[in-house]
C-alpha positions in Angstrom: -68.6 -10.5 24.1 -71.9 -11.2 23.0 -72.4 -14.8 22.4 -71.2 -17.7 20.3 -72.6 -21.5 19.9 -71.3 -24.5 18.0 -72.2 -26.0 15.0 -70.5 -29.2 14.0 -68.0 -29.4 16.9 -68.5 -32.4 19.3 -67.3 -30.0 22.0 -67.2 -26.1 21.5 -66.2 -23.1 23.9 -68.9 -20.2 23.4 -70.6 -17.9 25.2 -74.2 -19.1 26.3 -76.6 -16.7 25.0 -76.5 -17.9 22.7 -72.7 -15.7 25.2 -75.1 -9.5 41.9 -75.6 -8.4 45.4 -73.6 -5.1 45.1 -72.4 -3.2 47.7 -73.1 0.0 45.9 -76.6 -0.9 45.9 -78.1 1.9 48.0 -81.1 3.7 49.1 -79.0 6.7 49.7 -81.4 9.1 48.1 -79.0 10.0 44.9 -81.3 12.8 43.1 -82.1 11.2 39.9 -80.3 12.8 36.8 -81.7 15.9 34.6 -84.2 13.3 32.8 -86.9 15.4 32.5 -87.4 14.6 28.6 -90.5 12.4 28.2 -91.1 11.3 24.4 -90.3 8.6 21.7 -87.1 7.1 22.4 -84.8 4.9 20.3 -82.6 1.5 21.5 -79.7 1.3 19.7 -78.5 -2.7 20.0 -76.5 -5.5 18.2 -78.7 -7.0 15.6 -78.2 -10.5 17.2 -81.1 -9.3 19.6 -84.1 -8.6 17.9 -86.0 -11.9 17.8 -86.8 -12.2 21.7 -86.8 -8.0 22.0 -89.7 -7.1 19.6 -92.1 -8.5 22.0 -91.0 -6.6 24.7 -90.7 -3.2 22.7 -94.3 -4.1 21.6 -95.7 -4.1 24.9 -93.8 -1.1 26.1 -95.2 0.8 23.0 -98.8 -0.5 23.7 -98.7 0.7 27.1 -97.0 4.1 26.1 -98.2 5.0 22.9 -96.6 8.6 23.3 -93.2 7.4 24.2 -92.3 4.5 21.4 -89.7 2.8 21.1 -88.1 2.7 17.8 -85.2 -0.3 17.5 -81.8 0.8 15.8 -79.5 -2.2 14.9 -75.9 -2.2 15.5 -73.7 -4.5 13.4 -72.9 -7.9 14.1 -69.3 -7.7 15.4 -68.6 -5.7 19.1 -65.7 -3.8 17.4 -67.9 -2.8 14.7 -71.0 -1.6 17.2 -68.3 -0.2 19.2 -67.0 2.3 16.1 -70.6 3.2 15.4 -71.7 3.8 19.0 -68.3 6.1 19.4 -68.8 8.0 16.0 -72.2 8.8 17.1 -71.7 10.2 20.5 -68.4 12.0 19.5 -70.7 14.0 17.4 -73.2 14.9 20.2 -75.6 13.4 18.1 -79.3 12.5 20.0 -80.1 9.6 17.4 -79.7 7.1 19.9 -81.5 7.4 23.4 -80.8 4.1 24.9 -77.5 2.3 24.1 -76.8 -1.7 24.8 -73.2 -1.6 25.5 -71.0 -4.6 26.0 -70.0 -4.4 29.7 -66.4 -3.6 28.9 -67.2 -0.1 27.5 -68.7 1.3 31.0 -65.3 3.0 31.8 -64.8 4.7 28.3 -68.3 6.0 27.8 -68.6 7.3 31.4 -65.4 8.9 31.4 -65.9 10.7 27.9 -69.3 11.9 29.5 -71.2 9.8 26.6 -73.6 8.6 28.9 -75.3 9.5 32.2 -75.2 8.5 36.1 -78.1 6.8 37.3 -79.7 6.7 40.3 -79.1 3.4 42.1 -82.3 3.5 44.3 -84.5 2.9 41.5 -83.2 -0.3 40.7 -83.0 -3.7 42.3 -79.4 -4.2 42.2 -79.1 -6.4 45.2 -81.5 -8.9 43.2 -78.7 -9.1 40.0 -75.9 -11.1 39.8 -73.0 -9.2 41.8 -70.5 -9.6 38.9 -73.0 -8.0 36.3 -73.8 -5.2 38.4 -70.0 -4.6 38.9 -69.5 -4.0 35.3 -72.0 -1.1 35.4 -70.0 0.9 38.0 -67.5 3.5 37.3 -65.7 5.4 40.0 -68.1 4.3 42.6 -71.0 5.5 40.5 -73.7 3.3 38.6 -73.6 4.4 34.9 -75.8 1.6 33.3 -78.1 -1.0 34.3 -77.1 -4.8 33.8 -79.3 -6.2 31.1 -77.8 -9.8 30.4 -74.7 -11.5 31.7 -72.7 -14.4 30.5 -69.5 -16.1 30.8 -67.8 -18.8 28.4 -69.0 -22.1 28.8 -68.1 -25.4 27.0 -70.8 -26.8 24.7 -70.6 -30.6 24.0 -73.0 -33.2 21.9 -74.1 -35.2 25.2 -75.5 -38.0 22.7 -72.4 -38.6 20.9 -70.4 -38.8 24.2 -72.7 -40.8 25.5 -72.5 -43.1 22.5 -68.6 -43.3 22.9 -69.0 -43.7 26.8 -66.8 -40.8 27.2 -67.6 -37.9 29.8 -67.2 -34.0 28.8 -63.6 -32.8 28.9 -62.4 -31.3 32.1 -58.7 -30.6 30.9 -56.9 -29.6 27.4 -55.8 -33.1 26.9 -59.0 -34.4 27.4 -60.8 -32.0 25.1 -58.1 -32.9 22.6 -58.2 -36.5 22.9 -62.1 -36.2 22.3 -61.8 -33.7 19.1 -59.2 -35.7 17.5 -60.5 -39.3 18.4 -64.5 -39.3 19.1 -65.4 -36.4 16.7 -64.0 -38.0 13.3 -66.1 -41.1 14.2 -69.5 -39.4 14.1 -68.9 -37.0 11.3 -67.6 -33.8 13.4 -64.6 -31.5 12.9 -63.6 -31.3 16.6 -63.5 -27.9 18.8 -64.8 -24.4 18.0 -64.9 -20.8 19.1 -65.0 -17.4 17.9 -61.5 -17.1 16.7 -62.3 -14.4 13.8 -59.7 -11.4 14.6 -62.3 -9.1 16.8 -63.1 -9.1 20.2 -64.2 -12.8 20.3 -61.0 -13.8 19.5 -59.5 -11.6 22.3 -61.8 -13.4 24.9 -60.7 -16.7 23.6 -57.2 -15.9 24.0 -57.5 -14.3 27.5 -59.4 -17.6 28.5 -56.8 -19.7 27.5 -54.1 -17.2 29.4 -55.9 -17.3 32.4 -56.6 -20.9 32.4 -52.9 -21.4 32.3 -52.3 -18.9 35.4 -51.5 -15.9 33.3 -53.1 -12.6 32.4 -52.9 -9.7 29.7 -53.1 -6.9 31.9 -52.8 -6.4 35.4 -56.4 -6.2 37.2 -56.4 -1.9 37.1 -55.3 -1.9 33.8 -52.0 -0.1 34.6 -49.3 -2.8 33.9 -48.6 -5.3 30.7 -48.1 -8.9 32.2 -48.7 -11.1 28.5 -45.1 -11.7 27.6 -44.9 -14.6 30.1 -44.8 -18.1 29.8 -48.5 -18.9 30.9 -49.1 -16.7 28.1 -47.2 -18.6 25.6 -48.4 -21.8 26.9 -52.4 -20.4 26.1 -51.3 -19.2 22.7 -49.8 -22.4 21.9 -52.6 -24.4 23.1 -55.1 -22.8 20.6 -52.2 -22.8 17.7 -51.5 -26.4 18.1 -55.5 -27.5 17.9 -55.4 -25.3 14.6 -51.9 -26.9 13.1 -53.3 -30.7 14.4 -56.6 -29.9 13.1 -58.6 -30.3 15.8 -59.9 -27.0 15.8 -61.1 -26.6 12.3 -59.7 -23.5 10.3 -63.0 -22.1 9.1 -63.4 -21.1 13.2 -60.7 -18.6 12.2 -63.8 -16.9 10.6 -66.5 -17.3 13.1 -68.1 -14.1 15.0 -71.0 -14.6 17.1 -74.0 -14.5 15.0 -72.1 -16.5 12.2 -71.0 -18.9 14.6 -74.9 -20.0 15.2 -75.4 -20.4 11.3 -73.7 -23.5 10.2 -75.2 -25.1 6.9 -75.9 -28.5 6.5 -78.7 -30.9 6.5 -77.3 -32.6 9.5 -77.1 -29.4 11.7 -80.2 -31.0 13.5 -78.9 -30.8 17.0 -81.7 -29.4 19.6 -81.7 -30.9 22.8 -78.7 -32.8 22.1 -75.9 -30.2 23.7 -74.8 -30.4 27.3 -72.9 -27.6 29.2 -69.8 -27.6 31.3 -66.9 -25.3 32.8 -64.3 -24.7 30.7 -61.3 -27.1 30.4 -57.7 -25.8 31.3 -54.4 -27.6 31.3 -54.9 -29.4 34.6 -58.7 -28.8 35.4 -61.2 -26.6 35.1 -60.2 -23.5 33.2 -61.1 -19.6 33.7 -63.8 -17.9 31.7 -64.4 -14.0 31.0 -67.0 -12.3 32.0 -69.5 -11.0 29.2 -72.8 -9.4 28.7 -74.4 -6.4 28.1 -75.6 -3.3 29.7 -78.3 -0.7 29.1 -77.0 3.2 29.6 -78.9 6.4 28.6 -77.0 8.8 26.1 -75.8 12.0 27.6 -77.5 13.7 24.1 -80.8 12.3 24.4 -83.7 14.6 24.5 -86.0 12.2 26.1 -83.8 11.0 29.2 -87.0 10.2 31.5 -88.6 8.2 29.1 -84.9 6.4 28.5 -84.7 5.4 32.2 -88.5 4.3 32.7 -87.8 2.1 29.6 -84.7 0.5 31.3 -86.6 -0.1 34.5 -89.1 -2.3 32.3 -86.7 -3.8 30.1 -84.7 -5.3 33.2 -87.7 -6.1 35.5 -88.2 -9.7 36.1 -91.0 -10.5 34.0 -89.0 -9.7 30.8 -85.8 -10.9 32.1 -87.4 -14.3 32.3 -88.7 -13.6 28.9 -85.4 -12.6 27.3 -84.1 -16.0 28.9 -87.1 -18.1 27.3 -87.4 -16.5 24.0 -83.7 -15.4 23.2 -81.8 -17.9 25.5 -79.6 -14.7 26.8 -78.6 -15.3 30.4 -80.6 -13.0 32.7 -79.2 -11.1 35.7 -81.8 -12.0 38.2 -80.4 -14.1 40.6 -83.5 -15.9 41.4 -84.1 -17.1 37.7 -80.8 -19.4 38.2 -82.6 -21.1 40.8 -86.0 -21.4 39.7 -86.8 -25.2 39.4 -89.3 -24.9 36.6 -86.7 -23.0 34.5 -83.8 -25.6 35.6 -85.7 -28.0 33.9 -86.1 -26.6 30.8 -82.5 -25.3 30.7 -80.6 -27.5 32.8 -77.4 -25.8 32.3 -78.4 -22.7 34.4 -76.5 -23.8 37.7 -73.5 -24.3 35.6 -73.8 -21.0 34.1 -74.5 -19.1 37.3 -71.3 -20.8 38.7 -69.4 -19.6 35.5 -70.6 -16.0 35.8 -70.0 -16.2 39.3 -66.5 -17.1 38.8 -65.4 -15.6 35.9 -62.4 -13.1 35.5 -63.8 -9.4 34.5 -61.4 -8.1 31.6 -59.8 -4.6 32.8 -62.0 -1.6 33.0 -59.6 0.5 30.9 -60.9 3.8 28.9 -59.6 2.6 25.7 -60.1 -0.9 25.8 -61.1 -1.1 22.3 -58.0 -0.3 21.4 -56.3 -3.0 23.6 -58.8 -5.4 22.2 -57.7 -5.1 18.6 -54.2 -5.0 19.5 -54.6 -8.2 21.0 -57.1 -10.1 18.6 -54.6 -8.8 15.5 -51.6 -10.4 17.2 -53.1 -13.3 18.2 -54.9 -14.0 14.7 -51.4 -13.5 13.3 -49.8 -16.1 15.1 -52.8 -18.6 14.6 -52.6 -18.2 10.6 -48.7 -18.6 10.8 -47.8 -14.7 10.0 -46.0 -14.6 13.1 -44.4 -17.0 15.6 -46.1 -17.2 19.1 -43.2 -15.5 21.1 -42.9 -12.9 18.4 -46.7 -12.3 18.5 -46.5 -12.1 22.4 -44.0 -9.5 22.4 -45.6 -7.5 19.7 -48.5 -7.6 21.6 -46.9 -6.3 25.2 -45.2 -3.6 23.2 -48.4 -2.4 21.6 -50.5 -2.6 25.0 -47.8 -0.6 26.6 -47.8 2.2 24.3 -52.1 2.3 24.4 -51.6 2.4 28.2 -49.1 5.2 28.4 -51.1 7.1 25.7 -54.5 6.5 27.4 
C-alpha cells in the first residue's frame, strides 16, 4: 500500500503519499548484528520514490565516497515488487543491500531469514509514530526501520464543494450523493480509488469491510472472518458504485502511480484539494495502515554501511525533506505538530489521526498469497464475473487453504 491520488474525482479515496513510541524501544544494549562490511551498497525501492530520494542519496554519496549508494528501481505495483524481491532473496543474491519493504512484508521476510535483526538502541524509535514502529517488529525484535507511514484518507475538491455549498462527506450515503449530483455539474466523474487487481484493491476492500464493522481475517491471521454480512455490505458498497456509475470504471485499472497521472488539460488542481477521514456507513470509516520500512538483506556484503545509511535516511532532516519534496508521510511525530509544516501541509493533523487509528493488516508470513486471493476475487465481483456472495465464499475458502498451508 504505497500511494494513490485522485485525478478527476470530486472526492477520491487514496493513500496520502502521495498513501510511534514503541514499548519495544529500549537501550537494552542488544548487540549489533554481524555488520562488519563497509563498502558500496544498493537500495532497492519502488520506482514511485526517486524524485525526492535522489537528493538524499547524493548527500550521502558526497559524504561517503567509498560507500556510495546505487538506486535499484523495483516495479510500480507492490505485488510485482514483492515477486522480484522474493526471487532475489530466495537465490541468496547479494545484489540488494537495503530493501524498501511494504510494512506488511516484515513477518514474511524475517521468518524466512532474508533480513537481519537490527539494534533497537541505535534508532530513536520513541520519536516515531508507534503504529509505524509496530510494523517493523517480528516476534519481539526489530527487523526494519520505519521509512514512511500512511493511511487512507479522503481527498476532495474543496473549491468545488465550496461552490456547491457542501461539506466533505462523513458517510457512504453522503459520498454517493456528492459523486452523483455535484461531480457531473463540474465535469467530474465521481469517486476514485486504486481498484486494479493488486494490493491496492485488497486495501480498498479491507477498508470497506472494516468500515462496515467486519474483517477479513482475525488480528493474528489464523482465522478467516470474511464470509459475513459486514463483508458483504462492504463489497456491495463498492459494487453499487460501479454499477450506478459514481465510481468510474476506469479506476478498475488504477494502481498507485497510474492513479496520479490523469491526462487532460483541465487537470490543474494543485492547492484545490482538501483531506478528510474516510467515510463509513454511518460515520467515520476505518483505514488500513500502510507505509514502508527499510531492512538489510541477510546476503548483503556491506551490512555496516547499510545500517548507517538507514540511520541517515530516517533521520529528522531527511524525513522532513521526504515530506517536503516527495509528499510522503514521515514517521517522526514532531513533524506532524510543526506549525510551519502545518501551514504548508494543512492535512498533517488529519493524516496523523488516520495513521494512529488505522487498523494493521494481519502480519502473516504468506500475506502476498492472501492479498492476491482477496484482490482477484473482489475484482471478479466488481467486473460481474461472480456474484458478491460467491466471491466472498470463494475468498474464504482460498484464505483458509492459505492459512493451513502456511
